N, C-alpha and C positions, 0 to 999 in steps of 0.2 A: 284564381283574379281575390282582389281585397280591397275596400278602402282605407284612404289615409289621409290623416290632419299633416300636414305640413309642417308648419307652424303651431305652436302649442299657444298662444297667446294674440292668434290673426286665424280669421274664417279662412280657411285653403283645403279644405274638402276637397279630395278627387278619387278616383278608381283606377286601377294595375290591373292591369294581364300580363303573364309572363309565359314564358314557354322552357320548358326544362327536356334538355335532351340526354336520353334515357342509354344511351349509348355508352356514354362515361360511366366507368365505373362508381360505386357509388359513395364512395369517398373523395369524386372528384367533381360530379355533377351536380352537385348544391356551390361550388365555389364559384365567387363574384367573376371568374373570369369568364363561365359555363353558364351562367343565367341569360337567357338573352329576354330581354323586354319586347314584350307584344303590342302592347299601346297604352295609353293615356286616358281617361276619363275625366276633361276638367267641372270643377264643381263652380262655387261652392253649393248648389244646389243639387238639389240630385237628379240625373238623368230621366227620364220620362220613358224614354226606348233605350234602352241598353243596349238590344239587337243591332241598332243602326249603328251605335260603336264597335262591335264584337263585328259586325260583318266583311268588314275588310280585311281581318285578319284569318277568318275563317274561309271566304275563298280564296284567296291567296293560298292556304292550304288544300282547299279542296281540289286546285290548278295544280298545283304540285304531286297531289297525288292520281291524277288522272295523266299527264304528260313527265312525272319526272324532275328529279331537281339532278342538274349536271355536277357534281364535283370533281377535284383534282385530287391526287393522291401524292404528294410530294414524294413519300418517300419510294414507292416505286415508278415516280413519272407516267401514270395514266389515269385515264378519267374514267367516270364511271355515271349512270347512274341510277339516285335517290330516288326511293316513293317513300314518304313519309309517315308512318301510322300514328294515329295520335290515340296514347292506351289508355290516358286516368285522365281524367276532369277533377281538378279541385280547389275547394274553399271552404269559406266559412258556410254557415247554415243560409243565414239570409241572401252570403253570392250565388250561391248553388242553384237556389231559384232560376236567375237567368240564364242558366245551363241547360237544366233540367226538364223544365215547362212543368214544375210541381207545383202545390199548394206551399210547402215552408212546413215546420215543426209542427206547430198548432192548428192543422188539417188532423181532417179523420183519417183518411190515410198518409201520416205525414214521415214517415221514416226515411230520413235521406238515401235508404239502398232500396227501397221500393220493394218491400220486404210483403206489403200487403195486408200489415196487421193493424186490425182495427182502434183506434182510438177510443174512450170512453168520455164521454161528454159531459163537461162542469163549464154554465155559463156558455160563450161563447166557443172554449177554447176543449179540445181535446188529449189526453193526455193517455198516454200507451201503458196504460197497467194493464197487468196479466191475470189478477183476479177480481175477480166481480165485486162491486161492494155488496155490501148487506140491504137490503132491502133498498134494489137500486130499480130502478125501472125509467130509463132513458130509451124513448125508440131509436132499434139501430144501433144501436149501444150496450144492450143486454144481453150480447151474447155469454155464454158457459166461462168458466178459468180456462186459461190458455196454458198449455206446461211448459215450464221454461225449457224442461228436455226436448220436447218437441215443436221448437218455435219456427215460423216460415222463415225460406231462405232468402234471401238480400235478392233482389234485381228477377224480381216477378215475371214469370210466363205470360200473364195475364197483361201486361203493357202496352202490345202494341192490338188485343182485340181495344183496352180500354182508351187507346187514343183513337180509334176509329170512331169507337161510339160518338168521343170528348166532340170531334170535327165535324159529326154528322147531326148536331144536335139543330132540328130546325128552327129552333127560337131561343131568346135566351133565359126564357123562366128554365128549360128543358139544360141549356148549357149549366147555369149555376146546378142544376141538383145533378147533374154527370158530373161536374168540379167535385163537389163534395164527395161523389161516391166512389170516383176513378183515384182523388188525389191530383189530377190533370188539370194542367190550367190553358198549355197549348201543344203547338209540336213543338220540339226542341229544335233548336237552328244544328245541333247537331247532326241532326238528320241526314243534311246535306249532302255530308261527306260519305267517298266509298266506303261499300258496308264492308270490303275483304282489306282494306286499312283505316278499321277503327272495331275497337271491345263491341260500339255500339252502348247505344240508352236502352235500358239503366247498367249494361256491365260495367260500363266506363266509370262510375260515379265509385266514390272510396270513401272510407269513414274518416274524420278528420282530430286527428289524435292532439291535437296542439292545442284547440279549443276545447277539446271534449274534456282533459285535464284542468282548463281553468273554470269549467261548467260544473264540471264533479267538485271542485273544490268551493267554488260559491253555494252550492247544493248542499252538504254536508257543512258548511260553515254557518249556514243562514236557519239549520238545522239546531245544531246544538247553541246557538246563540240568539235562536229562539227568535227570529229577524223573517224568519222567513212569513209570508201571505195566510190569514188564518180565518175559517169561518166559524164562527159563535153556532153551537154552543162552546166548541173547540176551544182552548185558548194556553200559550205557552207553560199557562203556570201546573199547567198539569203534565208536563212534558219530562217523564226521567231525565230523557238523554239532554236537554237543554242546559249540560250546566255552567255554558258559559253566559246565560240568564245574570250570574253572579259578575259583578265587574271587577272586583277583586281579582277572581281566579283567572278571567280575560287576562287581563292586562298585568298578573305574574306570566302565567301565560305566553303572551308576546313576547316579554322578558326573557324570557326561556329561548324563545325560537331567533331573534336578535343575539343571544348572547351564543347560541351553536352556531348560527351561521358563519361565526368568523373562524372556525374550526372547519372551512369547507374550502379547499385549493381555490385559486385564483381561476385557475381553469375551468370549473365550473360556472362560469361566466357572472354572472347577477347574483348577489348571493343573497337570501329572503331580509326582509326589513321588519320589523317590530311590527305584526298585522292589528292590533291593539291600538297602534295610532297609524298605520298607514293601509286601511285595508281598504279605506272607502275616499282614499288617493292619488291614483293610480298605480295600484297595486300588477306587477307586469304578471302575464302569462307564465312564464320562466321562474320567478316569484312563489307562485300557486303554488308548480310542479315541483320546485325545489323540496315549498312546505309541506304541505298535503301527501306526497309520494318520498317524499326521503326525508326528511327530520318528522314528519309526526309519528308515526308508529311508538318509536321510543318518547316521544316527549307527552305524547298523551294517554301512556299507560297507567293506569291506577289513577287517573281521569276521568275520562269518559266510562261507562257503567258498565263490565265487562260484557255483556251480549253485542253493544254496541259496539265495541272495539274489536272483537273477533272480525264482525260483522266490514267494520273496516279493512284492518287488516290482508282479509281475502281479496279486497279491490286492491290495497297497496299491489300486494304479490303478484296476482296477475296483472295489473300495470305497466310495473319492475319487467314481468319477463315479457310482456309483448312490446315495451320501447325496444328493446333489443335491432340491433341490424342483423344478426343471424338468428335466427331462432330453430334448435332443435326441435325435431319430432314430440320429445320427452317435453320440452317447456313448452309446446303450444299445448297436448292436454293439459299439462297443470294449469295454464293461464287459462286454459275455457273452462275446465273447473272451478275455479278462482271466480271467474264471471258470473257463469250460471247457477253459484249458491249464493252468489253476492244478490244478486237481481232479485230472488226467491225472499230470500233471509230480510231484505232492505223492503219487501213491501210489506213482511208480515212483522217487522219490528217497528217501523216506522209508518205506514201506512192503515195497516191493523184492515183493512176492507171498511174502512170509512170513508164515505161520498164525499163527506167535506176536507178530507185531507186528499183528494184525489192530485192536486197540485205540486205535491210533494214528488209524485212519479212524474220528470220532468223527460223531457227525450232523451238526454242525456243518458237515463239511465237505461234507455231500451236499447240506445247504440252500443254499449258496449259488449253488449251478448253478441253481438255482430261479429266484435273484435279478432277473436281467436280463428271463426270462420271466412271471410276476408282475407284472414294472413295465409290461410293455406290457397285458398285462389293467386291474389295478388301481390302477396310479398307483405314484409313487415311494414306498417303502416308508416313507421318512420323515414323508409326510405320514401314517401309521395305525402308528408305532414307540409303544413301551413307552415312550415318555421324556416322555409328559403322564400316564401313573400314577404314576410314581415320581415327577414334580414335584409332584403332586395326594394324593399319602400325605405328603410332605413339608411343605407346606402345612397342611395338615390337623391333623400329629400338633405343629406349631406352634403351634395355635390351642388346642390344650386347655391349661386353667387348672389342673386339680383330679386330681393324677394319682392320688387316692383312688378315681376310679370310671370310670377311662379310657374302656371304651368303650360307657357311657352318654352319657359328655362327645361323644365324636368321632362317635355318632349324630345328637347334637343339632347339632354343628356342620355336617355334611352337611348337615342339615335345613334348618339356615340358609345354611349358601351355596346350595341352591339357590334357597328365596325372591328371595334379595337378589340371583342373578344374574337369576332371572324381571323381575328389574326396574329391574335398570339399559341406563342406553340409549348406544348406540354412541355414543365420542368420539374422531372422525376426529384422527388424530396422524402423519399423513405426510410429508413435506416433510425439511429440508435448513437447520438452525438452526447459527450461529454462539453458544459458549455462553464464559462470562467462566472463565478471567481477562482482563482487556484491560488493554492501558496509559492511565493515565490522560489521555496527554498525546499530539501526534502528535510523531512523530521519524523521523528520518531513514535512508532504509535505506541498507545499509553493502555494501560487498563486491559479490558474485556475484548476490544478490538484489537490486541498486541497479539494477544492473545489468540484469535480466530483466523488474523493472517499466519502464522505461526503453524497454525493446526493444518490453512489452508498451502503454506507452501512448502511446512520443514525447516522453514529459516525466519529468521529475524532480519527485517528487512527498513529501508526505510523510504518513504514516501510520501506522493504532493495530494496534497487534498483538492478534490472538485468539489465544487458548492451544486450544480446543477444537471442536470440531463433530459435530452429530448425525449419523448417517444415517439413511436412510428404514426401513432394517431393527434399527434399534432400536442399533446399535454407535454409539462416541465415538469419535472418532479425535483423538488429542491431537500435541503437537510438540515437538517439538527445544524449542524455546526454554524450556520448561517441564520437560520430562524431565529434559535434565540440569544444571537445578538441584538437583536432590533425586541422594540416595548412589543409586548404582546397585543396592544391593541392596532396595532401599525402590521400584523403578518394577518393572512390567509393562510393558514397552514398547509401546506402542500408537500410534506414530505412524507407523508403516507403510502401505501404502495399494497399492488395486490401481486402477488409474485405465485408463479405456477413452477415448483420442484416437485421431480418424480412423480409427474404428473395430477400432484393434488395442488390444490390452489389454498394458499397463506396468507397471513397478512400480516406487514410489516413496516419499522418507522424508521428510513431512510438515516443514519447518524454523518455517511461522507461517503463519494464517490472515489473514486482510483484507480490509478493503471497499477498491472502487477507485472513482470516478467514472468511467467510461465514456459517451462519445458513442451517444447512440440518437434521431439523425434532426436535423431542426432544427424550428421550431415554426413558427405561422404569419405572424411577420416575418419570419424565415427564420434566427432565434437559434438556435443549438446547445443540444440538449436532452442532459441530462446525468442519469445512471441510476447507483444506487448498486450493485456486484455486488460477489458472495464469494467470494473467491480462494485459491488456495492456492500457498505458497511451498514446491515439493519441489525434494530432488534426484533426479535421473533413479534404477536401476540398470540395471546393462548388461544386455544378454537373457541367458537363462539358456546356461552352455554346453552346446552342442548335442550332445555326443560322450554326454557324462553323462546328460542328457537321456532322450538314444533307447536309450542300456545300461539303463537304470532302467527304460525304459515307461513315461517321464514319471512317476515318483514322485518322483526328488530333483531338484528345480528349485535351479540354485545359479548365485547372480550375485554383482557386485561393485558397490559405489557409484560412481559418474560425479561426483567432484568437482565437477568444472566446469560439467557438466550442470543447473544450477539455472534452472528458468524459472514460467512463471505459470500456472496453470489453473483453470478453473470448477470450484468445488465441485461443481458435478451431475456431474464427472466421477468422480466417485470412487465406486467402487459398495463396498466393502468392507476391512474394517481386517485386514491382515494378520501374522503372526508374520514377521518374516526371520532365523533363529538363524545366527550365526556358527560356522562350521567351517572346517578345513581340511585338504579332500580333495587325496587325489592321481590328480588327474582322469589319465581314458583317454589324454590329447598326452602324460602322462610330469610336465605340470606339476603343482608341491605347493604352494597358493598360499593365503592367506585369502582365503575369500569369506562371502557367506549364504546358506542354505537356505530357501524360502517354504515355510510350513508355512499354511495356511487352515483358517479353522473348519468342521468339518463341518454339511452341510446348506444352506450356499449354493454357488450357480455357481463351481465351480473355473478358474482359469486354463487357458488354452491357447494354447501361444507359437509356431503356427503351424509347427512340427514334426509331421507326418504320424507319427498310433500305425499301426504295420504292422501292428495286429490288428483295425483298425477297416474298414479295404481288403479285408481277405481274408475268407476267408470269414464398579487398583483404586478402584473407584468414588472412593475416597478422595481423589483427589488429586484437584490444583485444585477443592476447593469451596469454597475461600477466595475470598469473589467480592473 
C-alpha cells in the first residue's frame, strides 16, 4: 500500500494497494501483467478510517481462505481448489501502521519489525540509539548500552501478550500508557485471516529496502551538508564531517555526479541528476540509490574525512550485497558484518553519546541491522520491495484519460487491469538475441580485432558487425562501434559488460558483436560441420586496484582498460551491462592516474574479484533504433 499524487500541479492525492502473486518466478511476478490492483482510496483528503477501505479486500481474501478459489488449469484441462496464503505485507513507514496496528517509527517501541528495542526519548520522539548518552536520565529510556552483536530479533514473541494487555485497558488513561509501553495502538485487521494461511503478525512484516535507501541517503547528505536539525550548544561548524557546508565543494561534487551519470547505461533507468541543483526539487528514490550506493564511494574518496568515508563504504558494501535477487551464504554473512559494524561506528563517529545528537539515530539506522537476519528468514528484500508499488502507481496514472474525474477513472483502470491480467498467457522471452544495426555487407576486421578472430578461428574471415545484444535479464548491451559515432553528451554508455570466463568474473568493453562459423564436428561422410556462433569482440579491463578495493570494503572497484588485450568471447559469457565511470584517484600506493570505477545496477548479482572481504570470515533506448 502507498499514497500517490496523480497530477503534479493538481490536488489529486489517493491511496492504492495491490496484490502480488508470489507463485510466479521473481523475474515475472513484478511485471505489469501479473500485478493485480487491490483497491483505491480516493482523496484528496486523508482517509479517517483506512480499515473501512481495506475491509472488502481482506474480507474477500478471508472467504477464499475458508472456501478455496476454484481454478481451471488449461494445460491439463482440470480444475482444482487453491487456498490463498498471505505471506508478506509491505508498505512504507506511514502506510504500514494501517496494517500492523503499531505506533509508527517515532514511538518508544517503534521498530517496524517489532523487535522490542526500546528507544531513547528526546522531546516527544524516541530514537533507537544503542549507546546510552552521557549524563542521560530519562525515565524509561536510561537502560544500559545494547550490544550491536546481541540485538533482539524481529517479530517479538511478546506481541500477543502485549496486544491482550492493550485491548483489556479499562480506561483511556491506561490505554495511552499501554500504547506507549507496548508500541501497539489496535488489533490488526490481518488477525481476521485464518492463522494456517498467513505468517501472522508481526512475522509477515518486512523491511522496506526501497525507502530505506532514500532515508539513508537523506541522513548522510544532511550530516555532510550540515543541514540536519541540531540542538545548541552543538553546531554544524564543529562537525568535521560536514565538508559540504562549503558551497563551492558541494557544487563541484554535484557537477561530478552529473558528469559521471552520463557513463551509466540506459538500462540503469533514470540517471542521478546534479544533487547540488536538484536535491530539493523532486530527487527520485532511484536517483538517491544510484548516487549514494553506486557513484558515491568513488566520487567521495579523499573528500569525506577518512574515518567517515570508511564507515560509509561499509554501508555501501552491505547494501549492494543485500540488494541482489540471489544471495549466497557468504554474501549474507559479509552483509551482516558490514551492517552491524556500520551501525556501531556510526553512533561512535557521529552521535558520540551526546543527548543533543539523538536525532542523528533515525529509525533507518536501526532497520539496517535487521536486513541480513530478515533475508535469512524471508528471502532477499529486493524481492518484496516497494518498487513494484511505485511502478504500478506510475502505470495506472499514465492510463487515466479524463482528469475531470480521476478517482473514478483510476478505479475503472484498476478493474480493467485485473481483468486483462487474468486473461493473458505467459509469453516466454528468455535468451540472447543480436539486434540491429548490422553491416549491410561483409567487411574485413582490422587491427587487434582481426588478430583476435584469427586466433579464435585459426583463419582470416570476413564478418558483419552487429550493434546490440539483448540479454536474458532484459538489458541491452551496445558497442563502441555505434556509440562513438554520436556526440558523447547524447549517449548513455552501455557498451561495458561483466563476463564470466573460466569461472572468473571479468570486465570488458564491447567493440562490436558478430557471428562466426565455428567447427561443430563431422557428418556421416566425414565432412566438417559448421554452426553459427554469436560472439563479442571485447577489450578487457584490468583487475581492480587491490589496495583501494580492500580499503573501501569492496565498495570501489577501480580498473584500467588494457588496449592490447582484445579477445573473442561467446555472448553467453556476458551476464550484465555495467557502468564504468572515469575518475582520477590518488591510490593508496601513492599513484595518481586516470582509471574507471565500476557501477552495477541494484538487484543484479554483484562482481566479486577474488579479494577476500575481511568481514565475511570473521564473526537510451532511442539509440540505434534505426534499422
